[in-house]
C-alpha positions as CSV (number, residue, x, y, z in Angstrom):
1,M,50.9,217.6,106.2
2,E,50.4,219.4,102.8
3,L,50.7,218.0,99.3
4,F,51.0,221.5,97.9
5,R,50.8,225.1,99.1
6,I,48.7,227.8,97.4
7,K,50.4,231.2,97.6
8,N,47.5,233.4,96.9
9,D,44.1,233.1,98.5
10,I,41.3,231.9,96.2
11,P,38.4,234.4,96.3
12,F,35.6,231.9,97.2
13,M,33.4,234.4,98.8
14,R,33.4,236.6,95.7
15,H,31.2,234.0,94.1
16,A,29.3,233.0,97.2
17,K,25.9,234.1,95.8
18,V,26.3,231.9,92.6
19,F,27.3,228.9,94.7
20,N,24.4,229.3,97.1
21,I,21.9,229.8,94.2
22,I,23.1,226.4,92.9
23,S,22.8,224.9,96.4
24,F,19.3,226.3,96.8
25,L,18.1,224.9,93.4
26,T,19.6,221.5,94.2
27,F,17.9,221.5,97.6
28,V,14.5,222.4,96.1
29,A,14.9,219.7,93.5
30,A,15.7,217.1,96.2
31,V,12.7,218.2,98.3
32,F,10.5,218.0,95.2
33,F,11.5,214.4,94.4
34,L,11.1,213.4,98.1
35,S,7.6,214.9,98.2
36,T,6.4,213.5,94.8
37,K,8.2,210.1,94.4
38,G,9.1,209.4,98.0
39,L,11.7,206.9,99.3
40,N,11.8,203.3,98.2
41,L,11.9,201.9,101.7
42,S,13.3,198.4,102.4
43,V,11.8,195.5,104.2
44,E,13.0,196.8,107.6
45,F,10.7,199.8,107.3
46,T,7.8,198.4,105.3
47,G,7.5,194.9,106.7
48,G,8.1,191.5,105.0
49,V,9.8,188.1,105.4
50,L,13.4,187.4,106.4
51,V,14.7,183.9,105.6
52,E,18.2,182.7,106.7
53,A,19.5,179.5,105.1
54,R,22.7,177.6,105.3
55,Y,24.2,175.7,102.3
56,S,26.7,172.9,102.2
57,Q,28.8,174.8,99.7
58,P,29.1,178.5,98.6
59,A,25.7,179.7,97.5
60,E,24.9,181.0,94.0
61,L,23.2,184.3,94.9
62,E,22.3,185.3,91.4
63,K,20.7,181.9,90.8
64,I,18.5,182.4,93.8
65,R,17.6,185.9,92.7
66,E,16.6,184.6,89.3
67,G,14.5,181.9,90.8
68,L,12.6,184.3,93.0
69,R,12.0,186.7,90.1
70,A,10.6,183.7,88.1
71,T,7.9,183.3,90.8
72,G,6.7,186.9,90.4
73,I,8.8,188.6,93.0
74,E,10.1,191.8,91.5
75,E,12.9,192.9,93.9
76,P,14.2,190.0,95.9
77,Q,17.0,190.9,98.3
78,V,19.5,188.0,98.5
79,Q,22.9,188.4,100.2
80,N,25.5,186.5,102.1
81,F,25.1,186.5,105.8
82,G,28.4,186.0,107.6
83,T,30.0,183.3,105.3
84,S,29.6,182.4,101.6
85,R,27.4,179.4,102.7
86,D,25.0,181.5,104.7
87,V,22.3,183.4,102.8
88,L,19.8,186.0,104.0
89,V,16.7,186.6,101.8
90,R,14.4,189.6,102.4
91,L,11.0,189.7,100.7
92,A,8.7,192.8,101.0
93,V,5.1,192.2,101.8
94,K,4.1,193.7,98.4
95,D,6.2,191.1,96.6
96,L,5.0,188.1,98.4
97,Q,2.7,185.7,96.5
98,S,-0.6,184.7,97.9
99,G,-0.1,181.6,99.9
100,V,3.2,182.6,101.4
101,L,1.4,184.6,104.0
102,G,-1.5,183.0,105.8
103,T,-4.7,184.6,106.9
104,E,-4.6,187.9,108.9
105,G,-1.0,188.5,107.8
106,K,0.4,185.6,109.7
107,L,3.5,183.9,108.3
108,N,3.0,180.5,106.6
109,Q,6.4,179.0,107.3
110,Q,5.9,175.9,105.2
111,A,5.1,177.9,102.1
112,M,8.0,180.2,102.7
113,T,10.4,177.3,103.2
114,E,9.3,175.6,100.0
115,L,9.6,178.9,98.0
116,V,13.1,179.8,99.1
117,L,14.8,176.4,99.7
118,S,13.6,174.9,96.5
119,L,15.8,177.4,94.7
120,G,19.0,176.4,96.4
121,G,19.3,172.7,95.5
122,P,20.1,169.9,97.9
123,D,21.5,170.1,101.4
124,V,19.9,173.4,102.3
125,K,19.2,173.9,106.0
126,L,16.7,176.5,107.2
127,M,18.2,178.5,110.0
128,R,15.6,181.3,110.6
129,V,12.3,182.5,109.3
130,E,10.9,185.8,110.6
131,F,8.0,188.1,109.7
132,V,8.6,191.8,110.1
133,G,5.3,193.5,110.5
134,P,4.5,197.1,109.3
135,Q,4.3,198.2,112.9
136,V,7.9,197.2,113.5
137,G,8.9,199.0,110.4
138,R,7.1,202.1,111.5
139,E,8.9,202.0,114.8
140,L,12.3,201.6,113.1
141,A,11.5,204.6,110.9
142,E,10.5,206.7,113.9
143,N,13.6,205.7,115.8
144,G,15.7,206.6,112.8
145,V,14.2,210.1,112.7
146,I,14.8,210.5,116.5
147,A,18.5,209.4,116.0
148,L,18.9,212.0,113.2
149,M,17.4,214.8,115.4
150,V,19.6,213.8,118.4
151,V,22.7,214.0,116.2
152,I,21.7,217.4,114.9
153,I,21.0,218.9,118.3
154,G,24.3,217.5,119.6
155,I,26.2,219.1,116.8
156,M,24.5,222.4,117.4
157,I,25.3,222.4,121.1
158,Y,28.9,221.3,120.5
159,L,29.6,224.1,117.9
160,A,27.8,226.7,120.0
161,M,30.0,225.9,123.0
162,R,33.3,225.6,121.0
163,F,32.8,228.6,118.7
164,E,29.7,230.8,118.6
165,W,26.0,230.4,117.8
166,K,26.5,231.7,114.2
167,F,28.8,228.8,113.5
168,A,26.3,226.3,114.9
169,V,23.5,227.6,112.7
170,S,25.6,227.7,109.5
171,A,27.0,224.2,110.1
172,I,23.5,222.7,110.7
173,V,22.1,224.3,107.6
174,A,25.0,222.9,105.6
175,N,24.6,219.4,107.2
176,L,20.8,219.4,106.5
177,H,21.7,220.4,103.0
178,D,23.8,217.2,102.7
179,V,21.1,215.0,104.2
180,V,18.3,216.2,102.0
181,I,20.5,215.9,98.8
182,I,21.3,212.3,99.7
183,L,17.6,211.5,100.2
184,G,16.8,213.4,97.0
185,F,19.2,211.2,95.0
186,F,17.6,208.0,96.5
187,A,14.1,209.3,95.8
188,F,14.9,210.4,92.2
189,F,16.6,207.1,91.1
190,G,14.3,204.9,93.2
191,W,17.3,203.3,95.1
192,E,16.3,201.3,98.1
193,F,16.5,203.1,101.4
194,S,17.5,200.6,104.1
195,L,18.9,200.7,107.7
196,S,22.5,200.6,106.3
197,V,21.7,203.8,104.2
198,L,20.3,205.5,107.3
199,A,23.6,204.6,109.1
200,A,25.5,206.2,106.2
201,V,23.4,209.4,106.4
202,L,24.3,209.6,110.1
203,A,28.0,209.0,109.3
204,V,27.9,211.8,106.7
205,L,26.5,214.2,109.3
206,G,29.6,213.6,111.5
207,Y,31.9,213.6,108.5
208,S,30.6,216.9,107.2
209,V,30.7,218.7,110.6
210,N,34.3,217.6,111.0
211,E,35.2,219.4,107.7
212,S,33.3,222.5,108.9
213,V,35.1,222.5,112.3
214,V,38.5,222.4,110.5
215,V,37.5,225.5,108.4
216,F,36.0,227.2,111.5
217,D,39.2,226.6,113.5
218,R,41.3,228.2,110.7
219,I,39.0,231.2,110.6
220,R,39.4,231.7,114.4
221,E,43.2,231.3,114.1
222,T,43.4,233.9,111.3
223,F,41.3,236.3,113.2
224,K,43.7,236.1,116.1
225,K,46.9,236.3,114.1
226,V,46.0,238.9,111.4
227,R,44.0,242.0,112.2
228,R,44.1,243.8,108.9
229,M,42.0,241.2,107.0
230,T,38.3,241.7,106.4
231,V,35.8,238.9,107.2
232,E,35.6,237.9,103.5
233,E,39.4,237.8,103.2
234,T,39.7,235.8,106.4
235,I,37.2,233.1,105.2
236,D,39.0,232.9,101.8
237,N,42.3,232.5,103.5
238,A,41.0,229.8,105.9
239,I,39.5,227.8,103.0
240,T,42.6,228.1,100.9
241,R,44.9,227.0,103.7
242,T,42.8,223.8,104.3
243,I,42.5,222.7,100.6
244,S,45.5,220.4,100.8
245,R,44.3,218.7,104.0
246,T,40.8,218.3,102.4
247,I,42.2,216.6,99.3
248,I,44.3,214.2,101.5
249,T,41.5,213.2,103.9
250,H,38.5,213.1,101.6
251,G,40.5,211.5,98.8
252,S,41.7,208.6,100.9
253,T,38.3,208.1,102.4
254,Q,36.7,208.2,98.9
255,I,39.1,205.5,97.7
256,M,37.9,203.2,100.5
257,V,34.3,204.0,99.9
258,C,34.6,203.4,96.1
259,S,36.2,200.0,96.8
260,M,33.1,199.1,98.9
261,L,30.8,200.5,96.1
262,F,32.4,198.5,93.3
263,F,33.5,195.4,95.0
264,G,31.4,195.1,98.2
265,G,28.4,193.6,96.4
266,P,24.7,194.3,97.0
267,T,25.1,194.2,100.8
268,L,27.3,197.3,100.9
269,H,26.1,199.0,97.8
270,G,23.5,201.3,99.3
271,F,25.7,202.2,102.3
272,A,28.7,203.0,100.0
273,L,26.5,204.9,97.5
274,A,25.1,207.2,100.3
275,L,28.6,207.8,101.6
276,T,29.9,208.7,98.1
277,I,27.2,211.3,97.6
278,G,27.6,212.6,101.2
279,I,31.4,213.0,101.0
280,C,31.2,214.9,97.7
281,F,28.4,217.3,98.9
282,G,30.0,217.4,102.4
283,I,33.0,219.1,101.0
284,Y,30.9,221.5,98.9
285,S,28.6,222.4,101.8
286,S,31.4,223.0,104.3
287,V,33.2,225.4,102.0
288,L,30.5,227.0,99.9
289,V,27.4,226.8,102.1
290,A,28.5,227.1,105.7
291,S,31.2,229.8,105.1
292,P,29.0,232.2,103.1
293,L,26.3,231.9,105.8
294,L,28.8,233.0,108.4
295,M,29.6,236.1,106.4
296,W,25.9,237.0,105.7
297,M,25.0,236.5,109.4
298,G,27.4,239.3,110.3
299,L,30.4,237.5,111.6
300,T,32.9,239.8,113.1
301,R,36.4,239.5,114.7
302,E,34.9,240.3,118.1
303,D,32.7,237.2,117.9
304,L,35.7,235.0,118.3
305,V,38.4,237.2,119.7
306,K,37.2,239.0,122.8
307,P,38.8,242.4,123.4
308,V,41.3,242.5,126.3
309,K,40.2,244.9,129.0
310,K,42.8,247.3,130.1
311,D,43.4,247.8,133.8
312,K,42.5,251.3,135.0
313,E,45.3,253.3,136.4
314,F,44.5,254.8,139.7
315,E,45.7,258.3,140.3
316,T,47.5,259.0,143.6
317,P,45.8,261.8,145.5
């Protein structure tokens, strides 16, 4: 399906150096902010208190947030959990008042109950109170890094088997570019990095590699069908032929993600924000990072289209 058809190929590769200089500078800036400012990790990674309460009527989340801020807690995380009457409160260790935690880091459940439930009015039932220690948060962070590495290795193996090793390398460089850019945005603006954001980063990896595979498939098809094109012309043709498909798929996905971003509330905000950044840079990296890398690594027609061996004719004696 195509919304429109472009007659002449757009010379993307003619400006490949300019685009990759921009990508390199953006990547360096993201790494700089990550190394200097770091990520604003959520309670799941740093440790803290999780309180689940049930109200007799829909809870006023903003009223609860204001009440927690009034006690000295700077960044209370309050969200609905399941229904509008169920509320989940996350408080980081650094934000907890003295007296909420007991000696040696043990949770004082009575103090925590009085702090949270006093803000919700009458008929509030405490469902769950848990303390997430820094050790648990460290394990979650380590498992997140392991999950990221497993996804990257799996993508490399898949692309190397389906295409050729040059495609695997270029796609992974482009995908890592997307991941670092997302993390750089969160570090620069100080947005909270939670488990849902980590899930969005992993989703962006798969989403970005899907776009790269579409372009790679078209490059292989063009190599098979047209012999007179150079590598640069073949890549330009492949990207141009997939523009309509890219607009349809990414546009429809972005509409859904934007609806979560603007109407999903605090619960989905970080997840949708990471996806929004990832989708935008995923298109850019698949077209203007991965494809030029293929050209500069010396991609040839023979890498994808193996020459047919001719049978030798045996002369009769």
